[in-house]
C-alpha positions in Angstrom: -25.0 45.2 7.1 -26.3 48.1 5.0 -22.9 49.6 4.9 -21.5 46.3 3.8 -24.1 46.1 1.1 -23.3 49.5 -0.4 -19.5 49.1 -0.2 -17.9 49.2 -3.7 -16.6 45.8 -4.8 -12.8 45.5 -5.3 -11.3 45.0 -8.7 -11.1 41.3 -9.5 -7.5 40.1 -9.7 -5.9 43.4 -8.5 -4.2 41.8 -5.6 -3.2 38.7 -7.5 -1.3 40.4 -10.3 2.4 39.6 -10.4 5.0 42.3 -9.9 6.1 42.6 -13.5 2.6 42.1 -14.9 1.7 44.5 -17.8 -1.9 45.0 -18.8 -3.2 45.2 -22.3 -2.1 41.6 -23.3 -4.3 39.8 -25.8 -6.5 36.7 -25.4 -3.8 34.4 -26.7 -1.4 35.5 -24.0 -4.1 35.1 -21.4 -4.9 31.6 -22.7 -1.3 30.5 -22.7 -0.6 32.1 -19.2 -2.9 29.8 -17.2 -1.6 26.4 -18.5 1.9 27.7 -18.1 1.3 28.7 -14.5 -0.4 25.3 -13.8 2.6 23.4 -15.2 5.1 25.5 -13.3 3.1 25.1 -10.1 3.2 21.3 -10.5 7.0 21.5 -11.1 7.7 24.0 -8.3 5.4 22.5 -5.6 7.6 19.5 -4.7 10.7 21.7 -4.7 9.0 24.2 -2.4 7.8 21.5 0.0 11.2 19.9 0.1 12.7 23.3 0.7 10.3 24.0 3.6 11.0 20.6 5.1 14.8 21.2 4.9 14.4 24.6 6.5 12.3 23.2 9.4 14.8 20.3 9.8 17.8 22.7 9.8 16.2 25.0 12.4 15.3 22.0 14.6 18.9 20.6 14.2 20.4 24.0 15.0 18.2 24.4 18.1 18.5 20.8 19.4 21.9 19.6 18.2 24.2 22.2 16.8 23.8 24.9 19.5 24.4 22.5 22.4 27.2 20.8 20.4 28.8 24.2 19.8 28.5 25.1 23.5 30.0 21.7 24.5 32.9 22.2 22.0 33.5 25.7 23.2 33.6 24.5 26.8 35.9 21.6 25.9 38.2 23.9 24.0 38.2 26.3 26.9 39.0 23.4 29.3 41.5 21.5 27.1 43.2 24.4 25.2 42.5 27.9 26.5 42.9 27.2 30.3 46.2 25.2 29.8 47.4 27.7 27.4 46.7 30.6 29.8 48.3 28.7 32.7 51.3 27.8 30.5 51.6 31.4 29.4 51.3 32.9 32.9 53.3 30.4 34.9 55.8 29.1 32.3 56.3 31.4 29.4 56.2 34.7 31.2 58.8 33.7 33.9 60.8 32.0 31.3 60.7 35.1 29.2 61.7 37.3 32.1 64.6 34.9 32.9 65.7 34.9 29.2 65.5 38.7 29.2 67.6 39.0 32.4 70.0 36.4 31.0 70.3 38.3 27.7 70.9 41.6 29.5 73.5 39.9 31.8 75.3 38.3 28.8 75.0 40.8 26.0 74.1 44.2 27.4 75.7 44.7 30.8 79.3 43.7 29.7 79.3 46.0 26.8 77.8 48.8 28.9 80.5 48.3 31.5 83.2 48.1 28.8 81.9 51.3 27.2 81.5 53.2 30.6 84.6 52.0 32.4 87.1 51.2 29.6 86.4 52.9 26.2 85.2 56.3 27.5 88.1 56.8 30.0 90.7 55.6 27.5 89.4 57.9 24.8 88.9 60.8 27.1 92.2 60.6 29.0 94.4 59.0 26.4 93.3 60.7 23.1 91.1 63.8 23.8 93.0 65.5 26.5 96.5 65.0 24.8 95.0 66.3 21.6 93.5 69.3 23.3 96.9 70.1 25.0 98.8 69.7 21.7 96.3 72.0 19.9 96.4 74.6 22.6 100.2 74.6 23.2 101.7 73.5 19.9 99.4 73.8 16.9 97.9 77.3 17.8 101.4 79.1 18.2 102.7 77.3 15.1 99.6 78.4 13.1 100.0 82.0 14.3 103.7 82.0 13.2 102.9 80.6 9.8 100.1 83.1 9.3 102.6 86.0 10.1 105.1 84.5 7.6 102.4 84.2 5.0 101.2 87.8 5.5 104.5 89.5 5.8 106.8 87.5 3.4 105.0 85.2 1.0 102.1 87.6 0.0 104.3 90.6 -1.2 106.7 88.2 -3.0 103.8 86.4 -4.8 102.1 89.6 -5.6 105.3 91.0 -7.2 105.8 87.8 -9.2 102.2 87.8 -10.3 102.5 91.4 -11.7 105.6 90.5 -13.6 104.2 87.3 -15.1 101.0 89.1 -16.1 102.9 91.8 -18.0 105.1 89.1 -19.7 102.1 87.0 -20.8 100.3 90.0 -22.1 103.3 91.1 -24.2 104.3 87.5 -25.4 101.0 85.8 -25.9 97.9 88.0 -25.8 99.2 90.9 -28.0 100.2 88.7 -31.0 96.8 86.8 -30.8 94.8 90.0 -30.8 96.7 91.5 -33.7 96.3 88.2 -35.7 92.5 88.1 -35.0 91.9 91.8 -35.7 94.0 92.3 -38.9 94.1 88.7 -40.4 91.2 86.3 -39.4 88.4 88.9 -39.4 88.9 90.2 -43.0 89.4 86.6 -44.3 86.2 85.5 -42.4 84.2 88.4 -44.0 85.4 87.5 -47.5 84.6 83.7 -47.0 81.1 84.6 -45.6 80.3 86.9 -48.6 81.4 84.1 -51.0 79.4 81.4 -49.2 76.2 83.7 -49.1 76.2 84.8 -52.8 77.6 81.5 -54.3 75.7 78.9 -52.2 72.9 80.2 -49.9 71.2 82.6 -52.5 71.0 79.9 -55.2 69.7 77.3 -52.8 67.0 79.7 -51.5 65.9 80.6 -55.1 65.7 76.9 -56.0 63.6 76.0 -52.9 61.2 78.9 -53.3 60.7 78.7 -57.1 61.1 75.0 -57.8 60.8 72.6 -54.9 57.8 74.4 -53.2 55.4 74.2 -56.2 56.4 70.7 -56.9 55.7 69.7 -53.3 52.3 71.5 -53.3 51.3 69.6 -56.4 52.3 66.2 -55.0 50.5 67.0 -51.7 47.4 68.0 -53.6 47.4 64.8 -55.7 47.9 62.6 -52.5 45.1 64.4 -50.7 42.8 63.9 -53.6 43.6 60.2 -53.8 43.2 59.7 -49.9 39.8 61.4 -50.0 38.6 59.2 -52.9 39.7 56.1 -51.0 38.0 57.3 -47.8 34.7 58.1 -49.6 34.8 54.5 -51.2 35.4 52.8 -47.9 32.8 55.0 -46.1 30.2 54.0 -48.7 31.2 50.3 -48.4 30.9 50.5 -44.6 27.5 52.1 -44.8 26.3 49.4 -47.2 27.7 46.6 -45.0 26.1 48.1 -41.8 22.8 48.4 -43.6 23.0 44.8 -44.7 24.0 43.6 -41.2 21.3 45.7 -39.5 18.6 44.6 -42.0 19.5 40.9 -42.2 20.7 40.1 -38.6 20.0 42.8 -36.0 16.4 43.6 -37.0 15.2 39.9 -36.9 17.1 39.3 -33.6 15.5 42.5 -32.1 12.1 41.4 -33.3 12.5 37.9 -31.9 13.8 39.3 -28.6 11.2 42.0 -28.2 8.1 40.0 -29.4 8.9 36.4 -28.5 11.7 36.0 -25.8 10.7 39.0 -23.6 7.0 38.1 -23.3 8.0 34.4 -22.8 10.6 35.2 -20.2 8.3 37.7 -18.4 5.5 35.1 -18.3 7.8 32.4 -17.1 9.3 34.6 -14.4 5.8 35.7 -13.3 4.6 32.1 -13.4 7.6 31.1 -11.2 6.9 33.8 -8.8 3.2 33.0 -8.5 3.9 29.3 -8.3 6.5 29.7 -5.6 4.1 31.8 -3.5 1.3 29.4 -4.1 3.6 26.5 -3.3 4.6 28.3 -0.1 0.9 28.6 0.9 0.3 24.9 0.1 3.5 23.8 1.9 2.5 25.9 4.9 -1.0 24.5 5.0 0.3 20.9 4.7 2.8 21.6 7.5 0.1 23.1 9.7 -2.1 20.0 9.0 0.7 17.6 9.8 1.4 19.6 13.0 -2.3 19.5 13.9 -2.6 15.8 13.3 0.7 15.2 15.4 -0.5 17.5 18.2 -4.1 16.0 18.4 -3.3 12.3 17.5 0.0 11.8 19.3 0.9 14.6 21.7 -2.6 15.0 23.2 -3.1 11.2 24.0 0.5 11.0 25.3 0.0 14.0 27.5 -3.4 12.7 28.7 -1.9 9.3 29.4 1.1 10.8 31.3 -1.1 13.1 33.4 -4.0 10.6 34.0 -2.1 7.2 34.3 1.7 7.7 34.7 1.7 10.4 37.2 -0.7 8.8 39.7 1.0 5.4 39.2 4.3 7.0 39.8 3.2 8.8 42.9 1.7 5.5 44.2 4.8 3.5 43.4 7.0 6.2 45.0 4.8 6.3 48.2 4.3 2.6 48.5 7.6 1.1 47.3 10.4 3.6 46.7 10.1 5.6 49.9 10.1 2.6 52.3 12.8 0.9 50.2 14.9 4.1 50.5 14.4 4.4 54.2 15.3 0.8 54.6 18.4 1.1 52.5 19.4 4.3 54.4 19.0 2.4 57.7 21.0 -0.5 56.4 23.6 1.9 55.2 23.9 3.6 58.6 24.1 0.3 60.4 26.8 -0.9 58.0 28.8 2.3 58.4 28.6 2.0 62.2 29.6 -1.7 62.1 32.5 -0.8 59.8 33.5 2.1 62.0 33.4 -0.1 65.1 35.4 -2.8 63.3 38.1 -0.3 62.2 38.4 1.1 65.8 38.7 -2.5 67.1 41.3 -3.4 64.5 43.2 -0.2 65.2 43.2 -0.7 69.0 44.3 -4.4 68.5 47.1 -3.2 66.4 48.2 -0.6 69.0 48.0 -3.3 71.7 50.1 -5.8 69.6 52.7 -3.1 68.8 52.9 -2.1 72.5 53.3 -5.8 73.5 56.0 -6.3 71.1 57.9 -3.0 71.3 56.8 -1.4 74.4 55.9 2.3 74.9 54.4 4.9 77.2 51.1 4.0 78.7 48.2 5.7 77.1 45.3 7.1 79.0 41.9 5.7 78.5 39.6 7.7 76.3 37.8 10.3 78.2 40.2 10.2 81.2 42.3 13.4 81.9 45.8 13.1 82.9 46.7 14.8 86.2 50.2 16.4 86.7 52.4 15.1 89.5 52.0 17.1 92.7 54.7 18.5 94.9 54.4 19.1 98.7 55.2 22.5 100.0 58.7 22.8 101.4 60.1 20.0 99.4 61.3 19.4 95.9 60.1 15.8 95.6 56.9 14.8 93.8 54.3 12.5 95.2 52.1 10.7 92.5 49.1 10.2 94.7 49.1 13.6 96.4 46.7 16.3 95.4 48.6 19.2 93.7 48.8 22.3 95.8 49.3 25.9 94.9 52.9 26.9 94.4 52.5 30.1 96.6 51.0 29.9 100.1 48.0 32.2 100.7 48.3 35.3 102.8 47.4 35.2 106.6 44.5 37.8 106.1 43.0 35.8 103.3 43.4 32.5 105.3 41.7 34.1 108.4 38.9 35.5 106.4 38.4 32.1 104.8 38.4 30.5 108.3 
């Protein structure tokens, strides 16, 4: 107790502060926060209680209805669809597929394989390949050797001699005049034309470009650059002015409203919603526990007491005084009725056999429980005597008969 007296008190409201609560708010914010949270709690409490009721109902429905229904549907699907499908696949589709595969092989594969193996291959081998090999070895090879000898010994010397003569003739008739024309006519004329083009056309054009066109182009470029810079400076100043106007007249008020009005209001509303949702959860849980306590103590407990105190003894008494004797009597009546019906059926069956034997005739049947004895034969004879006792087929030895005597 003394330790409890000296324990430091906890800070008030430290465990109740919302997640996004920021300290340092003014009195006005604190005064506005409490009514807002009360209003939000009054709005959120019915929604939270309805949500908790729906959650409890959904869990109960899932446990009591949906799960057994799902199991029943799964069993029904297994019985009506999966098992017949497996049976159909195993005993119908698989044998049918094997039969179709065998039929396809017998119709499409095996004839072509036999045609290829026993017709095409022998015909190509013995009708084309072997004759071509024989013709290549005994006809084309000797003919090629002879043509190679004729080419090496006859055609090559003749063509070489003709090529040397044609080369000399072409050099004298065509190449020598062209070389003389190029060296002593075209080269001097080309040099003269190049000198005229250089000093009459190229040099004046280079002087004009360097001393006239280049300064003029530099001046035009300087003027255009100055004009473009002036336009750029003008538009840059205009953009700076427009940006300052937009920031001053639109952005700054919007930022101020968002920062000092919308953000605190949104933060307070969010915090109020969180607190109201948690408080509504506590209230809803308390209401649910109260309803469960009332149902357990006002309904379940009396019903349990009545069942254990009244219904169970009454049921045991009714079962021992009424149901058990009635069950025994009914079982006895059932056994008697079954025996009577069995005797009636046996009587009707016997009467039917007797009537059929009287109308059609047939071998005499032995009485139930009476064993039929075979016809006996006397020793030393092949005839049978119905009334004689059957004897052994082999007579006993003298020693055994003497011992028995």
